[in-house]
C-alpha positions in Angstrom: 95.7 76.7 115.1 96.4 73.0 116.1 93.9 70.4 117.2 94.6 70.8 120.7 90.8 70.2 122.5 92.1 72.4 125.2 92.1 75.3 122.6 88.9 74.0 121.4 86.5 74.0 124.6 88.6 77.7 125.0 87.7 79.5 121.9 83.8 78.4 122.2 83.4 79.0 125.9 84.9 83.1 125.3 82.6 82.4 121.8 79.8 81.8 124.0 80.4 84.8 126.5 80.9 87.1 123.6 78.0 86.1 122.0 75.3 86.2 125.4 77.8 90.5 125.8 77.3 91.4 122.6 73.5 92.2 122.9 73.8 93.4 126.4 76.0 96.0 125.4 74.2 96.9 121.8 70.7 97.2 124.2 72.9 100.1 126.6 74.9 101.5 123.9 71.2 102.0 122.2 69.1 103.6 125.0 72.2 105.3 125.7 72.2 106.9 121.9 68.5 107.5 122.2 68.4 109.4 125.2 71.2 111.4 123.2 68.9 111.9 120.5 66.2 113.3 121.9 68.2 114.9 124.4 69.9 117.3 121.5 66.7 117.1 119.2 63.9 118.5 121.7 65.2 122.0 122.2 65.4 122.0 118.2 61.5 120.0 117.9 60.0 122.5 120.6 61.3 125.7 119.1 60.1 124.4 115.6 56.6 123.9 117.0 56.9 126.9 118.3 57.2 128.7 115.6 54.9 126.6 113.3 52.0 127.1 116.1 52.4 130.9 116.5 50.1 133.1 114.5 51.5 134.9 112.4 53.6 138.2 114.2 54.7 136.7 117.5 57.6 135.3 116.2 60.4 136.9 114.5 62.6 133.8 114.1 63.6 130.8 115.7 66.3 133.4 117.9 63.1 134.9 119.1 61.2 131.6 119.9 64.1 131.1 122.2 65.0 134.1 123.8 61.0 134.7 124.2 60.6 130.7 125.6 64.0 131.2 128.7 62.2 134.2 129.7 58.8 133.4 130.2 59.7 129.6 131.4 63.5 130.3 132.1 66.3 126.8 131.5 63.9 124.8 133.2 61.2 125.2 131.3 
């Protein structure tokens, strides 16, 4: 790297641009990651909650819970 002033100003302006886009990218990627986590995890949590709160003998297992949810509520719940 040389001491040419044009190179110094170009590198500092690109550093400023990068510092303003990185928080935006982080925010958006975190948002998409959070949505993906909910979409994947919610059906498992629903199954677990139904198993834990049901009276004994209502469900025979997790697959039975899923079958009965689809039969009663349909795919959209």
